[in-house]
A tleap script that builds the chain and sets N, CA, C and O, in Angstrom:
source leaprc.protein.ff14SB
mol = sequence {
  NLEU LYS GLN VAL MET VAL GLU GLY GLY PHE
  PRO GLU SER ALA ILE GLU VAL PHE GLY TRP
  GLY ASN ARG ALA CYS ALA LYS ALA HIE ILE
  GLY GLY PRO VAL ARG ALA TYR GLY LEU TRP
  ARG ASP LEU SER ASN ASP GLU GLU TYR PRO
  LEU MET VAL TRP ALA PHE ALA ARG ARG CALA
}
set mol.1.N position { 15.846 16.825 -2.701 }
set mol.1.CA position { 15.417 15.481 -2.375 }
set mol.1.C position { 16.481 14.472 -2.804 }
set mol.1.O position { 16.730 13.478 -2.122 }
set mol.2.N position { 17.096 14.749 -3.941 }
set mol.2.CA position { 18.139 13.829 -4.407 }
set mol.2.C position { 19.283 13.758 -3.400 }
set mol.2.O position { 19.819 12.679 -3.146 }
set mol.3.N position { 19.657 14.890 -2.829 }
set mol.3.CA position { 20.741 14.912 -1.847 }
set mol.3.C position { 20.367 14.114 -0.602 }
set mol.3.O position { 21.218 13.435 -0.027 }
set mol.4.N position { 19.122 14.187 -0.184 }
set mol.4.CA position { 18.670 13.406 0.971 }
set mol.4.C position { 18.816 11.916 0.686 }
set mol.4.O position { 19.236 11.147 1.551 }
set mol.5.N position { 18.467 11.519 -0.531 }
set mol.5.CA position { 18.584 10.110 -0.908 }
set mol.5.C position { 20.048 9.666 -0.939 }
set mol.5.O position { 20.373 8.560 -0.505 }
set mol.6.N position { 20.928 10.528 -1.451 }
set mol.6.CA position { 22.364 10.210 -1.484 }
set mol.6.C position { 22.881 10.046 -0.057 }
set mol.6.O position { 23.612 9.101 0.238 }
set mol.7.N position { 22.500 10.965 0.823 }
set mol.7.CA position { 22.938 10.874 2.216 }
set mol.7.C position { 22.345 9.655 2.916 }
set mol.7.O position { 22.885 9.194 3.922 }
set mol.8.N position { 21.251 9.138 2.395 }
set mol.8.CA position { 20.639 7.939 2.950 }
set mol.8.C position { 21.271 6.653 2.449 }
set mol.8.O position { 20.861 5.562 2.848 }
set mol.9.N position { 22.272 6.771 1.575 }
set mol.9.CA position { 23.008 5.594 1.148 }
set mol.9.C position { 22.739 5.120 -0.268 }
set mol.9.O position { 23.284 4.100 -0.689 }
set mol.10.N position { 21.914 5.833 -1.005 }
set mol.10.CA position { 21.649 5.444 -2.389 }
set mol.10.C position { 22.705 6.044 -3.306 }
set mol.10.O position { 23.094 7.197 -3.118 }
set mol.11.N position { 23.182 5.286 -4.302 }
set mol.11.CA position { 24.138 5.857 -5.258 }
set mol.11.C position { 23.438 6.899 -6.136 }
set mol.11.O position { 22.312 6.686 -6.584 }
set mol.12.N position { 24.107 8.009 -6.373 }
set mol.12.CA position { 23.506 9.115 -7.126 }
set mol.12.C position { 23.029 8.689 -8.509 }
set mol.12.O position { 22.020 9.194 -9.000 }
set mol.13.N position { 23.740 7.772 -9.131 }
set mol.13.CA position { 23.370 7.331 -10.479 }
set mol.13.C position { 22.092 6.492 -10.492 }
set mol.13.O position { 21.508 6.274 -11.554 }
set mol.14.N position { 21.654 6.022 -9.327 }
set mol.14.CA position { 20.470 5.164 -9.251 }
set mol.14.C position { 19.243 5.906 -8.724 }
set mol.14.O position { 18.264 5.277 -8.321 }
set mol.15.N position { 19.290 7.239 -8.724 }
set mol.15.CA position { 18.190 8.040 -8.181 }
set mol.15.C position { 17.524 8.824 -9.302 }
set mol.15.O position { 18.192 9.458 -10.119 }
set mol.16.N position { 16.216 8.773 -9.326 }
set mol.16.CA position { 15.429 9.598 -10.244 }
set mol.16.C position { 14.499 10.459 -9.401 }
set mol.16.O position { 13.778 9.943 -8.547 }
set mol.17.N position { 14.512 11.770 -9.637 }
set mol.17.CA position { 13.678 12.695 -8.876 }
set mol.17.C position { 12.752 13.414 -9.841 }
set mol.17.O position { 13.166 13.848 -10.916 }
set mol.18.N position { 11.493 13.534 -9.440 }
set mol.18.CA position { 10.485 14.185 -10.266 }
set mol.18.C position { 9.727 15.198 -9.422 }
set mol.18.O position { 9.780 15.156 -8.192 }
set mol.19.N position { 9.033 16.095 -10.073 }
set mol.19.CA position { 8.225 17.071 -9.353 }
set mol.19.C position { 7.104 17.592 -10.222 }
set mol.19.O position { 7.158 17.518 -11.450 }
set mol.20.N position { 6.081 18.124 -9.559 }
set mol.20.CA position { 4.955 18.724 -10.266 }
set mol.20.C position { 4.501 19.937 -9.484 }
set mol.20.O position { 4.522 19.940 -8.254 }
set mol.21.N position { 4.095 20.952 -10.195 }
set mol.21.CA position { 3.544 22.139 -9.557 }
set mol.21.C position { 2.832 23.001 -10.572 }
set mol.21.O position { 3.138 22.958 -11.763 }
set mol.22.N position { 1.890 23.776 -10.102 }
set mol.22.CA position { 1.144 24.689 -10.956 }
set mol.22.C position { 0.804 25.907 -10.108 }
set mol.22.O position { 0.004 25.819 -9.177 }
set mol.23.N position { 1.409 27.036 -10.431 }
set mol.23.CA position { 1.259 28.251 -9.636 }
set mol.23.C position { -0.194 28.703 -9.521 }
set mol.23.O position { -0.642 29.059 -8.431 }
set mol.24.N position { -0.931 28.694 -10.622 }
set mol.24.CA position { -2.323 29.157 -10.597 }
set mol.24.C position { -3.191 28.250 -9.730 }
set mol.24.O position { -4.062 28.729 -9.005 }
set mol.25.N position { -2.959 26.968 -9.802 }
set mol.25.CA position { -3.714 26.013 -8.986 }
set mol.25.C position { -3.400 26.227 -7.504 }
set mol.25.O position { -4.307 26.221 -6.672 }
set mol.26.N position { -2.135 26.415 -7.173 }
set mol.26.CA position { -1.748 26.653 -5.782 }
set mol.26.C position { -2.361 27.950 -5.271 }
set mol.26.O position { -2.864 27.999 -4.148 }
set mol.27.N position { -2.324 28.986 -6.077 }
set mol.27.CA position { -2.882 30.281 -5.681 }
set mol.27.C position { -4.378 30.170 -5.400 }
set mol.27.O position { -4.890 30.835 -4.500 }
set mol.28.N position { -5.076 29.339 -6.159 }
set mol.28.CA position { -6.516 29.165 -5.970 }
set mol.28.C position { -6.833 28.449 -4.658 }
set mol.28.O position { -7.968 28.515 -4.184 }
set mol.29.N position { -5.852 27.766 -4.062 }
set mol.29.CA position { -6.111 26.978 -2.859 }
set mol.29.C position { -5.432 27.519 -1.607 }
set mol.29.O position { -5.475 26.872 -0.560 }
set mol.30.N position { -4.809 28.689 -1.691 }
set mol.30.CA position { -4.096 29.255 -0.544 }
set mol.30.C position { -4.892 30.415 0.047 }
set mol.30.O position { -5.469 31.221 -0.683 }
set mol.31.N position { -4.917 30.489 1.366 }
set mol.31.CA position { -5.475 31.652 2.036 }
set mol.31.C position { -6.953 31.591 2.350 }
set mol.31.O position { -7.621 32.625 2.361 }
set mol.32.N position { -7.467 30.441 2.599 }
set mol.32.CA position { -8.871 30.348 2.963 }
set mol.32.C position { -9.434 29.009 2.576 }
set mol.32.O position { -8.695 28.060 2.313 }
set mol.33.N position { -10.755 28.935 2.542 }
set mol.33.CA position { -11.368 27.658 2.184 }
set mol.33.C position { -10.987 27.241 0.767 }
set mol.33.O position { -10.840 28.074 -0.127 }
set mol.34.N position { -10.833 25.956 0.589 }
set mol.34.CA position { -10.494 25.436 -0.736 }
set mol.34.C position { -11.689 25.630 -1.649 }
set mol.34.O position { -12.801 25.191 -1.354 }
set mol.35.N position { -11.438 26.290 -2.750 }
set mol.35.CA position { -12.513 26.461 -3.728 }
set mol.35.C position { -12.152 25.683 -4.979 }
set mol.35.O position { -10.978 25.401 -5.220 }
set mol.36.N position { -13.119 25.347 -5.750 }
set mol.36.CA position { -12.883 24.567 -6.968 }
set mol.36.C position { -11.989 25.352 -7.917 }
set mol.36.O position { -12.225 26.533 -8.172 }
set mol.37.N position { -10.987 24.704 -8.424 }
set mol.37.CA position { -10.080 25.352 -9.371 }
set mol.37.C position { -10.709 25.427 -10.749 }
set mol.37.O position { -10.359 26.307 -11.535 }
set mol.38.N position { -11.604 24.550 -11.053 }
set mol.38.CA position { -12.270 24.572 -12.355 }
set mol.38.C position { -11.903 23.362 -13.182 }
set mol.38.O position { -10.739 22.969 -13.255 }
set mol.39.N position { -12.893 22.787 -13.794 }
set mol.39.CA position { -12.712 21.549 -14.541 }
set mol.39.C position { -11.831 21.723 -15.771 }
set mol.39.O position { -11.057 20.822 -16.096 }
set mol.40.N position { -11.925 22.838 -16.451 }
set mol.40.CA position { -11.211 23.006 -17.722 }
set mol.40.C position { -9.998 23.918 -17.618 }
set mol.40.O position { -9.459 24.328 -18.646 }
set mol.41.N position { -9.557 24.245 -16.428 }
set mol.41.CA position { -8.386 25.115 -16.283 }
set mol.41.C position { -7.091 24.342 -16.509 }
set mol.41.O position { -7.042 23.116 -16.405 }
set mol.42.N position { -6.065 25.090 -16.815 }
set mol.42.CA position { -4.755 24.515 -17.126 }
set mol.42.C position { -4.101 23.915 -15.881 }
set mol.42.O position { -3.922 24.604 -14.877 }
set mol.43.N position { -3.751 22.651 -15.948 }
set mol.43.CA position { -3.031 21.986 -14.862 }
set mol.43.C position { -1.651 21.525 -15.315 }
set mol.43.O position { -1.088 20.589 -14.748 }
set mol.44.N position { -1.108 22.181 -16.333 }
set mol.44.CA position { 0.208 21.779 -16.827 }
set mol.44.C position { 1.280 22.052 -15.771 }
set mol.44.O position { 1.120 22.925 -14.917 }
set mol.45.N position { 2.347 21.310 -15.843 }
set mol.45.CA position { 3.438 21.398 -14.888 }
set mol.45.C position { 4.234 22.680 -15.089 }
set mol.45.O position { 4.644 22.996 -16.206 }
set mol.46.N position { 4.450 23.413 -14.007 }
set mol.46.CA position { 5.323 24.579 -14.005 }
set mol.46.C position { 6.604 24.145 -13.294 }
set mol.46.O position { 6.637 24.090 -12.065 }
set mol.47.N position { 7.649 23.838 -14.046 }
set mol.47.CA position { 8.876 23.270 -13.484 }
set mol.47.C position { 9.574 24.191 -12.492 }
set mol.47.O position { 10.381 23.724 -11.688 }
set mol.48.N position { 9.282 25.488 -12.530 }
set mol.48.CA position { 9.904 26.419 -11.602 }
set mol.48.C position { 9.091 26.606 -10.322 }
set mol.48.O position { 9.462 27.412 -9.469 }
set mol.49.N position { 7.997 25.878 -10.179 }
set mol.49.CA position { 7.128 26.009 -9.008 }
set mol.49.C position { 6.689 24.626 -8.520 }
set mol.49.O position { 5.495 24.330 -8.519 }
set mol.50.N position { 7.631 23.778 -8.108 }
set mol.50.CA position { 7.245 22.428 -7.680 }
set mol.50.C position { 6.522 22.450 -6.336 }
set mol.50.O position { 7.011 23.028 -5.365 }
set mol.51.N position { 5.373 21.823 -6.291 }
set mol.51.CA position { 4.611 21.699 -5.051 }
set mol.51.C position { 4.755 20.307 -4.455 }
set mol.51.O position { 4.671 20.129 -3.239 }
set mol.52.N position { 4.969 19.341 -5.303 }
set mol.52.CA position { 5.128 17.959 -4.856 }
set mol.52.C position { 6.339 17.372 -5.568 }
set mol.52.O position { 6.483 17.506 -6.784 }
set mol.53.N position { 7.196 16.730 -4.812 }
set mol.53.CA position { 8.353 16.061 -5.402 }
set mol.53.C position { 8.400 14.628 -4.894 }
set mol.53.O position { 7.951 14.332 -3.787 }
set mol.54.N position { 8.943 13.751 -5.711 }
set mol.54.CA position { 9.075 12.348 -5.336 }
set mol.54.C position { 10.314 11.787 -5.996 }
set mol.54.O position { 10.839 12.354 -6.954 }
set mol.55.N position { 10.775 10.666 -5.473 }
set mol.55.CA position { 11.999 10.059 -5.992 }
set mol.55.C position { 11.873 8.543 -5.989 }
set mol.55.O position { 11.173 7.950 -5.168 }
set mol.56.N position { 12.574 7.946 -6.932 }
set mol.56.CA position { 12.729 6.497 -7.006 }
set mol.56.C position { 14.223 6.212 -6.955 }
set mol.56.O position { 15.017 6.919 -7.575 }
set mol.57.N position { 14.600 5.177 -6.217 }
set mol.57.CA position { 16.022 4.838 -6.123 }
set mol.57.C position { 16.186 3.334 -5.940 }
set mol.57.O position { 15.294 2.634 -5.460 }
set mol.58.N position { 17.360 2.871 -6.341 }
set mol.58.CA position { 17.731 1.466 -6.143 }
set mol.58.C position { 19.033 1.433 -5.363 }
set mol.58.O position { 19.953 2.213 -5.612 }
set mol.59.N position { 19.087 0.527 -4.431 }
set mol.59.CA position { 20.344 0.336 -3.696 }
set mol.59.C position { 21.313 -0.442 -4.576 }
set mol.59.O position { 20.909 -1.308 -5.353 }
set mol.60.N position { 22.581 -0.126 -4.445 }
set mol.60.CA position { 23.604 -0.804 -5.251 }
set mol.60.C position { 23.876 -2.197 -4.751 }
set mol.60.O position { 24.709 -2.904 -5.317 }
savepdb mol mol.pdb
quit
């Protein structure tokens, strides 16, 4: 995503990219009807499994 922003004209130093993902949560929602993941289950970020990414940037 950062590279897309750079190619779009934003300076690399002015870009912040973040992401969130949780493998167990994704597994619970893939392959059929969405079922409740559970109120007390772990939703901590798994940095090696990003499901959603976003970026903030400022033009120079």
